[in-house]
N, C-alpha and C positions, 0 to 999 in steps of 0.2 A: 228467669232472674231479674229482679229488680235493680234499679241504678244503684241502689243504696249496696247491693251485693256485688256489685259489677265494681263500683271503687272499691270497697274492702279488699276483693281479689286482686286488684291492682295494687294496693298498697300493700298486702302481704308478699306479693311478688317483688316488690322494691326490697323490702324489708330483708328477704331470701338474697338479693342481689349485693344488697350492702352487707351482710353479715357473711357471704362467702367472700366477698374482696378482704374484710376484716380479718378472716381466719387466714388468708393467704400471707397477711403479714407478720403472724405470728412465726415465732421460731419452731420450727420443726424438732419434736421430740425423736432423739435418737433411741433407736434400740439399745437395751445393755450388750455389752460384745459377749463372744463365746470365750470364756475364761478358760476352757478346756483347751481349746484349740490354737489360743492365742497366748503368747507368754510375754510381749511387751506391748505398750500403748503410749500414745501421746494424747496429751489434752489438747484440743483443737476449739477455736471460737469460732462461730460464724452469728455475728451482729454481735447481740447479748447472751445467747445460749454457748453452752459448753459442753463437750461430748469426748468420748474417749475413742481414740481412733487406732484401730490395732495396726502392729508394725509387721508387714508381711516377713522380712528376712531380718530378725534380730543380727546384731554383731556376734561371731561365731569367735569369741577367743575364751582360751581356758586360762585357770589361775595358774596353771605349771610355765605358760607363756610369758609371765610377769617376773622377769628377772631382776634381782638385785633389791627387792624388796619384800624379802622375807618376816621381818618382823612386824610392817604393816598388813600382811597378809593374814599373819597370825590373830593380830587383834581384830580386825574386821571381820574376818570369817568365824572365829568365834562368838562375836557379837550375833552375828546372822544366823549361826547356829542354835544359840539361844532363843533368837525370836522365833524360828520356825518349829521349835520345841516348845512353844507356849509358855516359856518363860521369859523375864524381865530382861530387857536389853535396852539399849540407848540409840536415840538419833546419832548420827556420824557426820562429822565435818571432816573431810577429807584437803588438807590445805599444801602448797609447797610450790617446787620446782615445776615448771612447765614439761610437758611429754614423759613425766616419769610413771605414769601407770595409775593415776587417779581415777579418771573415767574408766578405763578399761576395766578397774578393779570390780567396779559397780557391775558392768557387763558381764565380766567373768562369774560373778556370783550366780547372777541369773540364768548362766550356762550350765553351771553346777547343780544348783539347788532347783531348777524349775520341777524336776521330777517329783520334787519333796511340796510342792503347793507352793513356790514363790512365784511371784509375778512382780513385772516392773512399770511403772507409769514414771514417764517422763514430763517434765511442767517447765514451759519456758518462764523466764521471770518475770515477764510482763504479765501472765497469766496467775501469778503466785496470791493476787486478792481472792481467787477461786478456790482456793486450799479448803475453805469449810464445805462448799459443795461436794470435793472431791471425795473428801474423808466421809461425808454424808453418803456418797453413792456406793461406797465399798465396804461400808460399816458390817453389813450382813451376808456379805460375799465369803463363803467358806474357803478362801485362799489369804494368803499371806502377801502384803505389798509393800515394796519400796518405792516410795515416789522420790525419785530422782531429779536433783537440780544441779544441772551442770555447768561449769565455768559461773559460779555465783558471784555477781558483786553488784554493790548498791551505790548510787548517788544520793545525795542528800536529799531527804523528804519525799524518797521514792514511796508508793503506797506498798508496794512488794514487801519493802523493808519491814513495817509494821503487822502487813498478814502473816509474814512468817514467824515473826517473835510471838505473834499471840498463838498461832497454832501449834509451836514448840513448847511452850509454856505462859500461860497467862490468860486464855480463856475461860468462861464461867463452865462450857462443856469441856470434856475430855477426849484426845485424839483415841479413836476405835483402838483394840488391842491388835488388831491384823495390819496394822500400818506404822511404819518409822520412816522417818526422812533422812536420807542420803544426801549431802550437799558437797560437791568440789568446788576449789578457788583456789587461785592464786595469791589471795590476800587473808590473812590471818585472821582478821574480823571482819571481814567482807566489805569493808568500806575503805576508801582511800584515807589516808593520813596525811595530816599537813602540819609543817614546822609552827605555824601561829597557835595549833591546838597545845603544844609543848608550853606556851606561856600561862595557859590555865591551871597548870599544876600548883598545887600549895603544898608546903612544906611544914608540919607541926614537928618541931622536934626533929626526931631522927625518921619520921615517917612521911612517906609521898602519898598524897592524894592527888589522882589525876582530877582534871576538869570534867565539866559536863559534857562536852563535845566526845572527849574519850570513854568517859562512862557510856554513853548512848551508844557506840559503837563496839564496845565490850559486852553489852546487854544482849545483845543479838547473838555473837558467837558461843558465848558461855552458857547459853540453853540448850547448846548440843552434848549431850552426856558424854560422848567420846570423840575426842580431838587426836586426828592422826595425820603427823608430819611427815612428807616426803621431799627428800633432799637431792640436789645435783650427783650426779654418779662421777665418781672418780674415772681416771683415764683407764686404769685396771678394771675396772666395772663395765664401763662401757663397750671394753674391747670383749668380753667375755658376754655382752648381750648380744654384739654383731656376731660372733662364732656361734651362738646359739643359735640366731635366725638361719645363718647360713647352712647349719646344720637341719635346722626345719624345713628350708626350701631345697634340700637334696644336693646341695654341694659337696662334691668329693672333699673328703680331707685333704687328699694329696694337694687340692687346689686352694686350701686355707692355709693361714699364716702369715707371715711377713707382710707378702704383698697386700692381701686384703686388710691387714692393720695400717698400713701407711694410708691406704686410699680411704679407709674408716676414719681416719685422724684428720685427714683433709677435708674429708666432707663433713664433719663435726665443725671444723672451724670455719667453713663456709657459713654454717649457720648459727654459728656462736653458741652451741649447744652440746653438750654430751650428755643425751637423755635416751631413753628407751624409744621414744617414737625416731629418733634420728637415727639410731642404729637400726630400727626396722624399715625405713626408708632408706639406707645406703644398702641393707642387705638385699632389698628387691631390686635395685639398681644393679646392683654387683652381679649377682645370679642372673640377671635376665641379659645382662651384656656380655658375659663369659657364656652363655648358652648359645647367644646368637654368635659368637665369633665362632664356637665349636662347630655349630650347623654350616656356617659359611667354608669353613676348611674343609668339612666332609663334601661338601656340593662341589667344591673345586678339585677334591682328590677321586 
């Protein structure tokens, strides 16, 4: 082998080493998940690359478990049925009081309709700029997808705000027919509202024209075709939910009533809310405590 060939061989080996190091820095292409065996997914980021991570144990809550929100259930379930049937349906914005079942509603839909081909993809607010990539990823998959954005709210000039606006209504390309966005928020228009924005309001005769700041905030929420509002529960509704969960936790009927109601109201006062979530937490505590007391009494006797 000549000196020139030896030098060429060394050069090729160096090039291969450089290429190997470069390839190691490239994002690894994740295989597509098993859509048949996984029902829910989270969008994850590793560096600049995103991928769908299957959720091993999705929250198993049923629609019947969501008490005191029958009207909201009818609206959202009907929209979801239309979607699964291949009919026209809307993106949904669920807003209102905390702990009233907004997030649980979406999880319950997955629990009920996953046998019909429904799948759920949860996307964090900071990753909303990846929405076009997610839409392209699932466009040709033979399942129906709800893209779930939980507890959504924005501060001014966040990149996710504009990304969501564009994907809802405003991009040159249409969203695939097998994907809808369901978002929950405690804020009606997804952004904080300030007193100074009222100063921008203009009055033309009897007409009221909001300022540009308000219009910008409304422009996102109005892109959701279906708005569903959730309201705080009355004392009577709250106690009915407490009774429901005590029943689900197999507390005997003879042990429910005035005593559990009195404690449930005190529990709600300490948390400043009468919500379904608070009722669930109380029922778990009350049922556990009384079972422990009963067990201790039996052991002593």
